[in-house]
DRENPATI-53313 format. One record per residue: x, y, z of N, C-alpha, C in turn; residue in three letters. Coordinates in pm, whole numbers, padded with zeros to 5 digits, always signed. Example, Ala and Ser with C-alpha at 12.3 -4.5 7.8 and 13.67 -1.06 7.14 Angstrom:
% DRENPATI-53313
+01319-00569+00780+01230-00450+00780+01320-00330+00780ala +01285-00225+00708+01367-00106+00714+01290+00003+00787ser 
//
This chain:
% DRENPATI-53313
+00084-00120+00000+00000+00000+00000+00088+00125+00000met +00069+00210-00100+00151+00329-00111+00127+00420+00008ala +00234+00481+00054+00225+00579+00163+00225+00522+00302gly +00227+00390+00317+00229+00329+00450+00373+00312+00497leu +00398+00357+00618+00532+00350+00675+00558+00212+00734leu +00672+00148+00703+00702+00018+00765+00708+00029+00917pro +00674-00079+00984+00670-00080+01131+00806-00044+01190val +00913-00102+01137+01046-00075+01193+01083+00072+01180ala +01049+00135+01067+01080+00277+01050+00995+00363+01141glu +00867+00326+01157+00780+00400+01249+00836+00396+01391ala +00879+00278+01435+00934+00267+01570+01062+00348+01582leu +01147+00345+01479+01272+00422+01483+01244+00571+01494ala +01142+00620+01425+01108+00763+01435+01056+00797+01574arg +00974+00710+01629+00920+00735+01763+01032+00740+01866ile +01124+00647+01857+01232+00641+01956+01341+00742+01928leu +01349+00790+01804+01458+00881+01768+01457+01011+01847gly +01340+01061+01882+01334+01186+01957+01317+01167+02106gly +01314+01042+02151+01294+01017+02294+01422+01044+02372ala +01410+01113+02481+01525+01144+02567+01497+01097+02709arg +01603+01047+02774+01587+01004+02914+01541+01123+02998lys +01446+01099+03085+01390+01205+03167+01485+01243+03280leu +01450+01350+03351+01535+01402+03456+01534+01312+03579asp +01612+01352+03678+01635+01270+03798+01549+01318+03914thr +01505+01222+03996+01438+01256+04120+01488+01163+04230glu +01493+01214+04351+01533+01133+04466+01409+01067+04523met +01418+00935+04540+01301+00856+04579+01335+00772+04702val +01246+00767+04802+01270+00679+04917+01288+00535+04870pro +01380+00464+04933+01413+00330+04888+01291+00238+04887leu +01201+00256+04981+01083+00171+04987+00987+00190+04871gly +01007+00296+04792+00920+00323+04677+00995+00308+04546glu +01117+00253+04551+01205+00254+04434+01203+00124+04354ala +01129+00024+04398+01130-00105+04332+01091-00098+04185gly +01168-00165+04101+01139-00171+03958+01179-00049+03880gly +01239+00050+03946+01274+00174+03877+01424+00178+03844arg +01464+00280+03768+01597+00282+03706+01689+00378+03779val +01804+00328+03819+01905+00406+03889+01974+00501+03791leu +01986+00628+03830+02047+00728+03742+02198+00730+03757val +02246+00718+03879+02389+00730+03906+02443+00600+03965glu +02576+00582+03953+02640+00470+04022+02614+00482+04172asp +02590+00369+04236+02563+00369+04380+02681+00304+04452leu +02740+00380+04544+02856+00331+04620+02819+00312+04766arg +02892+00226+04832+02864+00194+04971+02899+00310+05062ala +02809+00341+05154+02836+00444+05254+02899+00387+05380lys +02915+00255+05386+02970+00188+05503+03024+00054+05459arg +03095-00012+05547+03138-00148+05516+03036-00248+05571gln +03032-00365+05506+02937-00468+05547+03007-00604+05545gln +03006-00682+05654+02958-00642+05786+03046-00530+05845pro +02992-00451+05935+03071-00342+05995+03170-00391+06100pro +03160-00518+06136+03248-00577+06237+03264-00725+06205phe +03368-00785+06259+03382-00930+06246+03268-00995+06323ala +03199-01088+06258+03078-01145+06317+03082-01297+06308ala +03011-01359+06400+03003-01504+06400+02908-01551+06290ser +02948-01655+06218+02864-01715+06115+02780-01830+06170ala +02802-01867+06297+02733-01982+06357+02704-01954+06503met +02611-02032+06559+02594-02033+06704+02705-02121+06763asp +02765-02073+06872+02873-02151+06932+02946-02073+07041gly +03080-02081+07037+03161-02017+07140+03280-01948+07074tyr +03301-01820+07113+03415-01744+07064+03535-01776+07151ala +03644-01818+07085+03763-01863+07159+03888-01808+07093val +04002-01834+07160+04134-01812+07099+04182-01947+07050arg +04224-01954+06923+04262-02083+06867+04379-02144+06944val +04462-02060+07003+04577-02111+07080+04531-02191+07202ala +04410-02160+07252+04361-02229+07371+04299-02365+07341asp +04275-02393+07213+04212-02521+07178+04301-02602+07083val +04432-02577+07091+04524-02652+07005+04524-02799+07044ala +04503-02827+07172+04495-02964+07221+04355-02985+07277thr +04291-03092+07230+04155-03118+07276+04151-03252+07350ile +04051-03272+07439+03954-03169+07475+04019-03057+07556pro +03963-02936+07538+04013-02819+07611+03896-02759+07687ala +03912-02735+07815+03805-02679+07897+03832-02531+07920thr +03735-02447+07887+03750-02301+07897+03644-02244+07991leu +03677-02130+08048+03585-02061+08140+03495-01966+08061lys +03364-01977+08083+03270-01886+08018+03265-01753+08093leu +03281-01643+08017+03285-01512+08083+03172-01418+08034ile +03083-01469+07949+02972-01384+07903+02918-01434+07771gly +02835-01351+07708+02780-01389+07579+02769-01268+07487gln +02767-01298+07356+02754-01194+07253+02641-01235+07161ser +02539-01148+07152+02424-01174+07065+02410-01060+06966ala +02335-01083+06858+02314-00977+06759+02247-00858+06826ala +02310-00743+06813+02259-00622+06876+02297-00607+07021gly +02366-00706+07076+02407-00701+07217+02547-00760+07228his +02647-00680+07192+02786-00727+07189+02841-00746+07330ala +02935-00841+07342+03009-00860+07467+03115-00749+07475phe +03119-00678+07585+03204-00560+07595+03343-00588+07650ser +03364-00711+07703+03493-00740+07763+03594-00793+07662gly +03702-00852+07717+03812-00907+07635+03830-01054+07670val +03843-01138+07567+03867-01281+07588+04017-01302+07608val +04052-01354+07726+04192-01379+07758+04219-01529+07756ser +04343-01568+07786+04381-01710+07783+04290-01792+07873ala +04240-01907+07816+04157-01999+07892+04013-01956+07902gly +03971-01858+07826+03833-01807+07837+03758-01824+07704glu +03626-01820+07717+03538-01830+07599+03414-01746+07624ala +03348-01707+07515+03223-01630+07521+03117-01702+07438val +03002-01724+07497+02890-01780+07421+02852-01678+07314arg +02837-01725+07188+02812-01631+07079+02705-01688+06987ile +02629-01598+06925+02519-01637+06837+02542-01580+06697phe +02477-01641+06600+02496-01601+06461+02469-01452+06442thr +02563-01385+06376+02550-01243+06348+02603-01153+06457gly +02640-01209+06571+02689-01129+06682+02834-01087+06660ala +02874-00969+06711+03013-00925+06697+03109-01020+06770pro +03223-01046+06706+03327-01127+06769+03392-01046+06881leu +03397-01100+07003+03457-01024+07113+03606-00997+07091pro +03653-00889+07147+03795-00857+07140+03875-00968+07208gln +03984-01008+07145+04069-01113+07199+04042-01249+07137gly +03917-01275+07095+03883-01403+07031+03920-01398+06883ala +03950-01514+06826+03989-01516+06685+03918-01627+06606asp +03834-01705+06672+03767-01817+06606+03637-01848+06679ser +03549-01922+06612+03424-01965+06674+03411-02116+06657val +03386-02183+06771+03359-02327+06771+03209-02345+06768val +03157-02425+06673+03012-02443+06668+02968-02523+06790ile +02845-02498+06835+02799-02555+06961+02790-02708+06956gln +02775-02766+06835+02770-02911+06825+02901-02977+06864glu +03009-02901+06861+03141-02955+06894+03187-02913+07034asn +03090-02892+07122+03121-02851+07259+03032-02925+07357thr +03075-02927+07483+02995-02981+07593+03000-02879+07706val +02887-02821+07739+02884-02717+07841+02847-02777+07976arg +02912-02727+08078+02882-02769+08216+02891-02645+08304ser +02775-02589+08338+02774-02469+08421+02844-02354+08351gly +02948-02299+08416+03021-02185+08361+03148-02228+08291glu +03152-02354+08251+03265-02403+08174+03215-02471+08048gln +03300-02473+07944+03266-02539+07820+03386-02619+07773val +03361-02744+07735+03468-02830+07684+03462-02828+07532ala +03575-02802+07468+03585-02803+07322+03636-02941+07281ile +03558-03011+07194+03592-03150+07164+03636-03172+07019val +03641-03064+06938+03690-03073+06800+03789-02961+06776glu +03894-02991+06701+03993-02887+06669+03935-02790+06566thr +03985-02667+06567+03944-02566+06469+04067-02494+06418ile +04050-02421+06309+04159-02341+06254+04134-02193+06284thr +04237-02114+06270+04229-01971+06296+04125-01906+06204phe +04036-01823+06261+03935-01751+06184+03815-01834+06145gly +03802-01956+06199+03693-02045+06162+03558-01987+06203lys +03460-01997+06113+03321-01958+06138+03305-01809+06170asn +03392-01727+06110+03386-01582+06130+03368-01513+05995ile +03275-01420+05991+03263-01333+05874+03345-01206+05903arg +03446-01183+05822+03534-01070+05847+03461-00938+05821lys +03502-00834+05891+03449-00700+05864+03479-00664+05719ala +03377-00613+05649+03395-00576+05509+03394-00693+05413gly +03354-00812+05460+03353-00929+05372+03265-00907+05249leu +03150-00843+05268+03058-00820+05157+03104-00701+05073asp +03125-00587+05137+03176-00470+05066+03237-00371+05165phe +03326-00288+05110+03392-00184+05188+03328-00049+05158glu +03343+00045+05248+03294+00181+05224+03356+00236+05096glu +03272+00291+05009+03321+00347+04883+03317+00251+04766gly +03293+00121+04792+03287+00024+04683+03169+00056+04589asp +03192+00037+04458+03083+00049+04361+02995-00075+04371leu +02868-00053+04402+02775-00165+04423+02677-00183+04308leu +02622-00074+04257+02522-00081+04151+02554+00023+04045leu +02551-00018+03919+02581+00073+03809+02459+00156+03773asp +02484+00276+03724+02376+00358+03668+02307+00279+03557ala +02175+00289+03553+02097+00214+03455+02042+00083+03509gly +02084+00045+03630+02034-00079+03688+01888-00064+03730arg +01807-00160+03693+01670-00165+03743+01675-00223+03883val +01608-00155+03976+01617-00196+04116+01522-00312+04144leu +01577-00432+04128+01505-00555+04159+01520-00584+04309asp +01462-00692+04359+01469-00718+04503+01611-00723+04559pro +01703-00790+04490+01840-00800+04541+01908-00665+04541ala +01885-00585+04437+01946-00453+04430+01893-00361+04540ala +01764-00370+04568+01706-00290+04676+01767-00327+04811leu +01781-00457+04835+01840-00501+04961+01984-00454+04973ala +02059-00459+04862+02198-00415+04864+02206-00265+04892leu +02119-00186+04829+02119-00042+04854+02089-00010+04999ala +01997-00085+05057+01964-00065+05198+02082-00100+05287ala +02148-00214+05259+02263-00255+05339+02376-00154+05330ala +02383-00084+05216+02488+00018+05197+02449+00151+05258ala +02331+00155+05327+02286+00271+05403+02237+00385+05317asn +02163+00352+05210+02102+00454+05124+01952+00459+05151his +01904+00560+05225+01760+00570+05250+01684+00621+05128pro +01751+00697+05043+01691+00745+04918+01790+00719+04806val +01738+00708+04684+01824+00678+04568+01785+00768+04452val +01882+00803+04365+01852+00888+04248+01799+00803+04133pro +01678+00832+04091+01613+00752+03988+01568+00839+03871leu +01552+00774+03755+01491+00842+03642+01343+00865+03673val +01300+00988+03652+01158+01017+03673+01072+00932+03580arg +00963+00881+03632+00875+00797+03551+00797+00883+03452arg +00789+00841+03325+00714+00919+03226+00567+00929+03265pro +00513+01047+03249+00371+01071+03275+00297+01058+03142arg +00205+00963+03137+00137+00929+03011-00012+00960+03025val -00055+01066+02956-00197+01104+02957-00271+01021+02852ala -00385+00965+02890-00463+00877+02802-00600+00941+02780ile -00631+00966+02653-00758+01032+02618-00836+00946+02520leu -00952+00898+02563-01044+00829+02473-01130+00934+02404ala -01161+00913+02275-01240+01009+02200-01356+00939+02131thr -01468+01010+02121-01581+00957+02046-01713+00976+02117gly -01813+01025+02042-01947+01044+02098-02013+00912+02135asp -01961+00802+02079-02025+00671+02103-01981+00607+02233glu -01887+00668+02304-01826+00604+02421-01888+00653+02552leu -01908+00559+02644-01945+00592+02782-01859+00507+02874val -01842+00551+02996-01761+00478+03093-01835+00355+03143ser -01762+00252+03190-01828+00133+03244-01925+00170+03357pro -02043+00109+03352-02142+00133+03456-02242+00242+03424gly -02213+00325+03323-02306+00431+03287-02417+00378+03196glu -02524+00451+03189-02636+00413+03102-02600+00438+02957thr -02621+00339+02871-02587+00349+02730-02712+00372+02646leu -02699+00459+02547-02800+00466+02443-02782+00347+02349arg -02880+00318+02265-02865+00205+02172-02748+00218+02077pro -02702+00342+02052-02592+00363+01957-02459+00388+02027asp -02446+00349+02153-02321+00373+02227-02259+00241+02273gln -02130+00247+02306-02056+00131+02356-01976+00173+02479ile -01933+00073+02555-01852+00099+02674-01707+00123+02634val -01647+00228+02684-01506+00257+02658-01418+00161+02740ala -01338+00083+02671-01256-00018+02740-01106+00003+02723ser -01068+00071+02614-00925+00080+02580-00841+00144+02690asn -00893+00248+02752-00813+00323+02849-00762+00236+02963ser -00844+00138+03004-00806+00054+03117-00689-00037+03081tyr -00695-00096+02963-00583-00178+02919-00457-00096+02897gly -00474+00023+02837-00359+00109+02812-00292+00153+02942leu -00372+00186+03042-00316+00231+03169-00228+00123+03232ala -00272-00002+03221-00192-00110+03279-00065-00133+03198glu -00071-00121+03066+00051-00130+02985+00150-00022+03026ile +00100+00098+03050+00186+00209+03095+00252+00176+03228val +00171+00125+03322+00228+00090+03454+00332-00020+03441arg +00303-00123+03363+00398-00233+03347+00528-00187+03284glu +00520-00087+03196+00640-00037+03129+00721+00058+03217ala +00661+00104+03328+00732+00193+03419+00684+00336+03417gly +00572+00363+03348+00519+00498+03344+00407+00521+03444gly +00358+00645+03447+00247+00684+03534+00129+00722+03445val +00021+00642+03444-00094+00676+03360-00177+00789+03420pro -00224+00875+03332-00312+00986+03372-00438+00976+03287ile -00551+00948+03347-00675+00929+03274-00740+01064+03248asp -00749+01102+03120-00814+01228+03082-00961+01208+03051leu -01011+01085+03065-01152+01060+03041-01184+01048+02893gly -01308+01083+02858-01359+01070+02722-01390+01209+02668ile -01339+01239+02549-01367+01366+02483-01468+01345+02372ala -01564+01434+02362-01662+01428+02254-01595+01463+02122glu -01663+01430+02013-01612+01459+01879-01637+01606+01845asp -01573+01693+01921-01579+01837+01895-01439+01894+01913arg -01402+01989+01828-01269+02048+01838-01247+02113+01975leu -01351+02175+02027-01336+02243+02157-01309+02142+02269glu -01380+02028+02264-01361+01926+02367-01221+01867+02360ala -01172+01845+02239-01037+01790+02223-00932+01891+02266leu -00954+02018+02236-00859+02122+02278-00856+02134+02430ser -00972+02122+02493-00977+02127+02641-00901+02009+02701asp -00915+01891+02639-00844+01774+02689-00693+01792+02675ala -00650+01855+02564-00507+01882+02547-00457+01975+02656leu -00537+02073+02692-00500+02163+02803-00479+02084+02932asp -00566+01986+02955-00552+01906+03076-00424+01822+03073arg -00388+01772+02956-00262+01697+02944-00144+01786+02972ala -00148+01909+02920-00038+02003+02943-00031+02041+03090ile -00147+02067+03152-00151+02103+03294-00099+01989+03381asp -00115+01864+03336-00067+01748+03411+00080+01719+03384ala +00145+01806+03304+00287+01788+03270+00313+01652+03206ser +00223+01611+03117+00237+01482+03051+00360+01482+02959ala +00434+01374+02964+00545+01355+02871+00497+01293+02741asp +00391+01213+02751+00331+01147+02635+00180+01165+02644ile +00119+01199+02530-00027+01200+02521-00067+01089+02426leu -00149+00997+02475-00201+00890+02392-00349+00917+02369val -00386+00930+02242-00527+00944+02209-00577+00813+02152thr -00704+00785+02177-00766+00659+02134-00881+00691+02041leu -00862+00659+01912-00965+00683+01812-00958+00823+01755gly -01023+00843+01640-01037+00976+01581-00912+01033+01517gly -00810+00948+01491-00684+00999+01436-00675+00983+01286ala -00779+00929+01223-00777+00911+01079-00825+01041+01012ser -00883+01033+00891-00918+01154+00817-01067+01156+00779val -01150+01081+00851-01294+01084+00824-01357+01212+00875gly -01485+01230+00841-01555+01353+00881-01562+01370+01032asp -01559+01258+01106-01569+01266+01252-01435+01242+01321his -01329+01232+01243-01195+01210+01299-01128+01346+01318asp -01140+01401+01437-01099+01539+01463-00972+01552+01545leu -00911+01439+01582-00793+01448+01668-00679+01520+01598val -00651+01481+01472-00543+01548+01400-00567+01698+01384gln -00685+01741+01336-00708+01885+01324-00697+01960+01456pro -00747+01899+01563-00741+01966+01694-00597+01985+01740ala -00516+01882+01721-00376+01892+01762-00298+01983+01669leu -00327+01977+01539-00258+02064+01444-00287+02211+01475ala -00410+02240+01515-00446+02378+01547-00368+02431+01666ala -00321+02340+01751-00243+02380+01869-00093+02376+01842arg -00054+02340+01719+00088+02346+01683+00159+02213+01681gly +00086+02101+01681+00153+01971+01676+00232+01957+01545met +00354+01907+01558+00436+01873+01442+00411+01726+01410glu +00338+01700+01304+00302+01564+01266+00420+01495+01199leu +00454+01375+01249+00561+01296+01189+00502+01198+01087asp +00406+01115+01129+00340+01023+01038+00204+00986+01095phe +00117+00927+01009-00011+00883+01063-00065+00756+00998trp +00009+00694+00909-00034+00566+00853+00086+00472+00848lys +00068+00350+00897+00178+00254+00897+00131+00121+00839ile +00227+00044+00790+00198-00085+00728+00187-00193+00835ala +00078-00184+00911+00059-00272+01026-00084-00321+01030leu -00102-00447+01066-00234-00502+01094-00229-00573+01227arg -00315-00539+01324-00409-00428+01319-00342-00298+01364pro -00390-00185+01312-00335-00058+01359-00285+00034+01251gly -00334+00024+01129-00285+00109+01020-00299+00259+01051lys -00414+00307+01103-00427+00452+01126-00361+00496+01256pro -00229+00482+01265-00156+00523+01385-00085+00654+01357leu -00097+00748+01448-00042+00882+01430+00068+00907+01534met +00172+00979+01490+00276+01019+01584+00319+01161+01553phe +00332+01241+01660+00378+01378+01644+00434+01431+01775gly +00469+01560+01773+00527+01623+01892+00468+01762+01909arg +00451+01802+02034+00397+01933+02065+00467+01986+02190leu +00556+02083+02169+00627+02146+02282+00691+02044+02375asp +00759+01945+02317+00829+01845+02397+00745+01728+02439gly +00614+01736+02419+00527+01623+02453+00513+01532+02330met +00539+01402+02351+00523+01305+02245+00375+01269+02234gln +00323+01266+02112+00181+01239+02092+00167+01113+02007ile +00097+01016+02061+00074+00889+01994-00076+00871+01978leu -00122+00877+01853-00264+00859+01826-00291+00716+01784gly -00359+00642+01871-00385+00500+01845-00523+00481+01783leu -00540+00369+01712-00673+00339+01658-00775+00320+01770pro -00902+00335+01735-01007+00319+01834-01043+00176+01862gly -01018+00085+01767-01051-00055+01792-00970-00107+01911asn -01035-00175+02006-00965-00215+02129-00839-00298+02105pro -00848-00399+02021-00733-00485+01998-00620-00407+01931val -00655-00323+01835-00554-00243+01766-00479-00153+01864ser -00552-00090+01954-00488+00002+02048-00394-00073+02142ser -00435-00191+02188-00349-00268+02278-00224-00319+02207leu -00241-00372+02086-00126-00425+02014-00030-00313+01978ile -00082-00199+01931+00006-00086+01900+00079-00036+02024cys +00015-00044+02139+00081-00001+02262+00199-00092+02296ser +00180-00223+02279+00292-00315+02304+00408-00288+02208his +00376-00255+02083+00480-00237+01981+00549-00102+01991ile +00473+00005+02022+00528+00140+02014+00534+00214+02149phe +00428+00204+02230+00425+00283+02353+00522+00230+02457leu +00524+00098+02476+00616+00041+02574+00761+00076+02543thr +00810+00061+02418+00948+00102+02389+00973+00251+02413pro +00873+00335+02385+00890+00479+02407+00907+00509+02556leu +00826+00447+02640+00839+00467+02785+00975+00418+02831ile +01018+00301+02785+01149+00247+02823+01262+00341+02781arg +01250+00401+02662+01354+00494+02616+01361+00615+02708ala +01248+00665+02754+01248+00779+02845+01304+00742+02982met +01300+00614+03014+01359+00567+03140+01508+00535+03123leu +01558+00547+03002+01698+00515+02976+01724+00367+02959gly +01619+00290+02928+01631+00146+02911+01629+00110+02763leu +01696+00002+02725+01697-00040+02585+01563-00100+02544pro +01539-00098+02414+01421-00165+02360+01447-00315+02366his +01365-00388+02442+01391-00531+02465+01261-00609+02457ala +01202-00623+02338+01078-00699+02326+01100-00846+02357pro +00999-00908+02414+01007-01050+02451+00973-01134+02329asn +01071-01149+02239+01053-01225+02116+01100-01368+02136leu +01021-01464+02090+01057-01604+02100+01033-01671+01964arg +01104-01780+01944+01081-01863+01825+00991-01979+01862thr +00890-02003+01779+00795-02112+01803+00768-02184+01672ala +00689-02289+01681+00642-02356+01560+00493-02332+01548ile +00446-02321+01426+00304-02296+01403+00220-02417+01441leu +00107-02390+01505+00017-02499+01541-00087-02526+01434gly -00097-02438+01334-00190-02458+01223-00138-02381+01102ser -00192-02414+00985-00149-02347+00862-00188-02199+00866asp -00108-02117+00795-00140-01975+00778-00124-01939+00631met -00215-01858+00581-00211-01819+00441-00109-01712+00413gly -00104-01665+00289-00011-01559+00251-00051-01428+00317thr +00046-01340+00335+00021-01210+00395+00028-01102+00287asn -00037-00987+00313-00034-00878+00216+00078-00779+00249asp +00057-00652+00216+00164-00553+00228+00191-00509+00372gln +00104-00543+00464+00121-00495+00603+00181-00603+00692arg +00266-00560+00786+00318-00654+00886+00204-00692+00980gln +00186-00820+01000+00070-00870+01072+00109-00921+01209asp +00030-00885+01310+00050-00934+01447-00075-01015+01482tyr -00058-01147+01481-00170-01240+01488-00183-01297+01629val -00298-01277+01691-00320-01330+01826-00315-01483+01824arg -00244-01537+01923-00224-01683+01924-00216-01735+02066ala -00253-01859+02080-00231-01931+02205-00096-02001+02196arg -00012-01982+02296+00123-02038+02294+00136-02141+02405val +00178-02262+02368+00197-02368+02466+00342-02416+02461thr +00388-02475+02570+00525-02524+02578+00526-02675+02599met +00603-02745+02517+00618-02890+02531+00719-02922+02641ala +00728-03050+02676+00819-03092+02782+00964-03057+02751ala +01000-03054+02621+01138-03022+02583+01162-02872+02570asp +01061-02791+02603+01076-02647+02596+01033-02585+02464gly +00996-02666+02367+00953-02614+02239+00818-02541+02253thr +00809-02423+02192+00685-02345+02194+00606-02370+02067leu +00475-02383+02083+00385-02395+01969+00286-02279+01976thr +00278-02203+01866+00187-02089+01858+00074-02122+01761ala -00048-02124+01814-00164-02157+01732-00253-02033+01719thr -00264-01977+01598-00344-01855+01582-00492-01882+01602pro -00561-01782+01658-00706-01793+01667-00765-01777+01528phe -00875-01846+01504-00933-01848+01370-00985-01711+01328ala -01035-01632+01423-01090-01499+01394-00996-01394+01452val -00959-01295+01370-00863-01193+01412-00920-01052+01404gln -01052-01038+01407-01113-00905+01398-01061-00816+01511asp -01026-00692+01476-00960-00603+01572-01054-00546+01677ser -01182-00578+01670-01275-00531+01773-01296-00635+01883ser -01239-00756+01865-01271-00868+01954-01167-00882+02066met -01207-00839+02185-01115-00839+02299-01096-00976+02361leu -01194-01065+02350-01183-01193+02419-01062-01271+02372lys -01039-01277+02241-00923-01349+02192-00794-01278+02232phe -00799-01146+02247-00680-01073+02294-00649-01112+02437met -00752-01124+02519-00731-01164+02658-00681-01307+02668ala -00725-01392+02574-00684-01533+02574-00546-01553+02514asp -00497-01456+02438-00371-01473+02364-00251-01468+02459ala -00159-01560+02437-00031-01558+02509+00075-01480+02433asp +00054-01467+02302+00153-01398+02220+00096-01358+02086gly +00176-01285+02009+00138-01238+01877+00237-01295+01775leu +00188-01373+01681+00272-01423+01573+00300-01306+01478ile +00428-01281+01452+00467-01169+01365+00489-01222+01225ile +00415-01166+01130+00429-01207+00990+00473-01086+00909arg +00585-01100+00840+00640-00993+00760+00548-00962+00641lys +00557-00840+00588+00480-00809+00467+00513-00908+00355pro +00410-00948+00281+00422-01039+00167+00474-01178+00207his +00459-01215+00335+00504-01349+00378+00426-01456+00303ala +00498-01561+00264+00435-01673+00193+00351-01755+00291ala +00265-01838+00235+00186-01928+00319+00279-02019+00398ala +00238-02051+00522+00320-02133+00611+00239-02252+00659ser +00304-02367+00664+00240-02489+00709+00257-02507+00860lys +00166-02579+00921+00180-02615+01063+00312-02688+01082ala +00384-02654+01187+00514-02714+01214+00630-02630+01169gly +00605-02527+01087+00714-02440+01044+00743-02337+01153ser +00861-02277+01145+00904-02182+01248+00834-02048+01231ala +00816-01979+01341+00758-01843+01338+00813-01763+01454cys +00807-01630+01442+00847-01541+01549+00723-01498+01627asp +00737-01494+01761+00624-01461+01846+00665-01352+01944val +00585-01245+01949+00600-01145+02053+00516-01191+02172leu +00584-01231+02281+00511-01284+02395+00444-01172+02474met +00321-01198+02514+00245-01102+02593+00246-01135+02741leu +00267-01263+02774+00269-01308+02914+00334-01445+02923arg 
//
């Protein structure tokens, strides 16, 4: 089809102007899943002191060179309650896992290798110097580089940052994504519908895609098919400091498709609005005063699929993350016919065999208004433009959805 932009070029244009957002300091407890802006170094050493790795007795190895050796108990050391004295010749301190090693002691005998009698303990197994002790700084020293800039703060990274004594961390600000549904035919779930109206569903799916990608969704509601209503909604997006405005429906050139004219009247620089994609040909992209504008088709399936292909990578780029689609190789579970000029994303059920082989079976009906098959789909079979017919059992590429 003449004038249709290939999917890869459309994505390159969308990502070409994306810039990593600015930095904000975030409490560590709210930082999970977000992107570190700067290298993170340790503010302290860990452990901060030599500590026992086992429950047992802190001793001097010189005192237990010959066994059995009977030592005098002079106290105990527990986590958070260190023994304040000094272990001298012939003495021992009861010690628990994680407790500081008392001054004078150099090893820990595990309790299974001892026999206690009142205030004395007999050591019945030999040990070596430094046995069962975690040295101070064993994990990291003050000033050590612990996490690189660009690291996503997963559970282990969060725990490490906490251990290094960082109550707040510098993170990339999450993109603010305003979502605007358009159309006189739309009403919100639960509202009374006229016979010629439908329930607006796209915004809910889009908001979750935004959250999963690391952005903050902003619901602008539903705008009527009037230039004034669309202009008012744009004002709300600007007032909300949106980094991305996603419109749903009305981006084509029909008599009731007013999104493009409304945005053009406000100064939007249009990049493109038709791509060689099924579903999702009438996709629009432009910019307005630093805000990225993505006009998605109104059909529910089209809007969701286009969001996976274009919106998620855009959000990741603003977070400073690479484009990393979950692409897998599978075998077809049924025959597929020839494809036309558009790159096709076919909803499919994906199953895994015992040997790990994936089988992708396309649903028989692919109408872009049908959400049930979208909800049932595990992935999207990607078919290149002009792809030849494929038999069941042949290889295919799948964009995994879950």
